[in-house]
C-alpha positions in Angstrom: 50.6 -21.1 -15.1 53.2 -23.0 -17.6 56.0 -20.9 -16.6 55.5 -21.6 -12.8 55.3 -25.1 -13.3 58.8 -24.8 -15.6 60.5 -23.0 -13.1 59.3 -25.3 -9.8 60.4 -28.3 -12.0 63.7 -26.9 -12.9 64.3 -26.1 -9.2 63.6 -29.4 -8.2 65.8 -31.2 -11.1 68.7 -28.5 -10.1 68.5 -29.6 -6.5 68.2 -33.3 -7.2 71.1 -33.6 -9.5 73.2 -32.1 -6.0 74.2 -29.1 -7.7 75.8 -26.5 -5.2 77.4 -23.1 -6.1 81.0 -23.3 -5.3 81.8 -22.6 -1.7 78.1 -23.3 -0.4 78.6 -26.7 0.9 79.5 -27.1 4.3 82.6 -28.9 4.9 82.2 -31.6 7.8 85.1 -33.5 8.8 84.9 -36.9 10.6 88.0 -36.2 12.2 88.6 -36.3 16.0 91.9 -35.2 17.0 94.5 -34.5 14.0 98.1 -32.8 14.3 99.4 -31.2 11.1 102.9 -31.0 10.4 105.2 -29.3 7.4 107.9 -30.3 5.9 108.8 -27.2 2.9 104.8 -27.1 2.4 103.9 -23.4 4.0 101.1 -22.5 1.5 99.6 -25.4 1.7 100.0 -26.2 5.5 98.4 -22.9 6.1 95.5 -23.8 3.6 94.9 -26.8 5.0 94.9 -25.8 8.5 92.2 -22.7 8.0 90.1 -25.4 6.4 90.1 -27.5 8.8 89.6 -24.9 11.8 86.7 -23.8 9.7 85.5 -27.2 9.5 85.7 -27.7 13.5 88.5 -30.4 13.4 90.2 -30.3 16.8 93.7 -29.7 16.0 96.3 -31.3 18.2 99.1 -29.3 19.7 101.6 -32.6 19.9 101.8 -35.8 17.4 102.1 -37.4 20.8 98.5 -36.6 21.7 96.9 -36.8 18.5 94.7 -39.4 16.7 96.1 -38.9 13.3 99.1 -37.1 12.2 99.2 -35.2 8.4 102.7 -34.3 7.5 102.6 -32.0 4.0 105.6 -31.9 2.2 107.9 -31.0 -0.8 105.7 -28.1 -2.0 106.7 -27.1 -5.6 105.4 -24.8 -8.5 106.8 -25.5 -12.2 105.8 -23.2 -15.0 106.4 -24.6 -18.6 105.5 -23.0 -22.0 102.4 -24.6 -23.5 102.5 -22.5 -26.8 104.5 -20.1 -28.9 103.1 -18.2 -31.8 104.0 -19.7 -35.3 105.1 -16.4 -36.9 107.0 -14.5 -34.0 108.0 -17.5 -31.5 106.8 -15.6 -28.5 105.2 -17.3 -25.8 101.5 -17.3 -25.9 100.4 -20.1 -23.2 102.2 -20.9 -19.9 101.2 -24.0 -18.0 101.9 -23.7 -14.0 102.0 -27.3 -12.0 101.8 -27.6 -8.3 103.1 -30.6 -6.7 102.9 -31.7 -3.4 103.3 -34.9 -1.4 101.5 -35.9 2.1 101.6 -38.5 4.7 99.0 -39.7 7.1 99.6 -42.0 10.1 97.5 -42.9 13.2 98.4 -41.7 16.4 100.0 -45.0 17.1 102.1 -44.8 14.0 100.2 -47.0 11.6 100.8 -45.8 8.4 97.7 -44.6 6.3 99.5 -42.7 3.3 102.9 -42.7 2.4 104.4 -39.9 -0.1 100.9 -39.7 -1.7 101.5 -37.4 -4.6 99.3 -34.4 -5.1 99.5 -32.7 -8.5 97.7 -30.2 -10.1 97.6 -27.8 -13.0 96.6 -24.8 -15.0 97.2 -23.3 -18.2 96.8 -19.5 -18.9 97.4 -17.1 -21.9 100.2 -14.7 -22.0 99.8 -11.3 -23.5 103.1 -8.9 -23.3 101.3 -5.9 -23.7 99.8 -6.0 -20.5 102.5 -7.7 -18.5 101.4 -6.6 -15.0 98.0 -8.0 -15.2 99.6 -11.2 -16.4 101.5 -11.4 -13.5 98.8 -10.7 -10.9 96.9 -13.3 -13.1 99.5 -15.9 -12.3 99.8 -15.2 -8.6 95.7 -15.7 -8.5 96.2 -19.2 -10.6 98.9 -20.1 -8.3 96.5 -19.4 -5.1 94.0 -21.3 -6.6 96.0 -24.2 -7.2 97.1 -24.2 -3.6 93.1 -24.0 -2.7 92.2 -27.0 -4.7 95.3 -29.1 -3.4 93.9 -28.3 0.6 90.3 -29.9 -0.6 92.3 -32.8 -2.1 94.3 -33.7 0.5 91.1 -32.9 3.2 89.2 -35.5 1.1 92.1 -38.2 0.6 92.3 -37.9 4.6 88.6 -38.3 5.3 88.6 -41.5 2.8 91.6 -42.9 4.4 90.3 -42.4 8.1 86.7 -43.8 7.0 88.2 -46.6 5.1 90.3 -47.3 8.4 87.1 -47.4 10.7 
């Protein structure tokens, strides 16, 4: 009896704190009609477009017919050495930094965001004995950074549009 009561209590406590499994939330955006353009940010643009379509956002065919215009630009990855082994001087950890910028404006040209930076970083250990695995891990980390950046773009856009209303 006590075990059942404890389980019921834990279920209520976890659900009351807002806990959700990653990816289990339904993304709904209160954006009526948006045009998405890209200037040297193809990965981020593709990810944002997919997320908008998945959330049911209406994508405008031209900036003239859009209520909002979102421009993603200057996507860049940088890889730097984070740590080296003291005894051998070989690289042990890398840091991958993803940067991009975004602009948002209303359909009639009023700026909402101008050159708003998006910066994310992840580190990973490097093992020279399994180089092929390390390269695939690095590629997965890069993809994850783009996915996380797309979430930031959509949250910022939703916030600025909600604030504008």
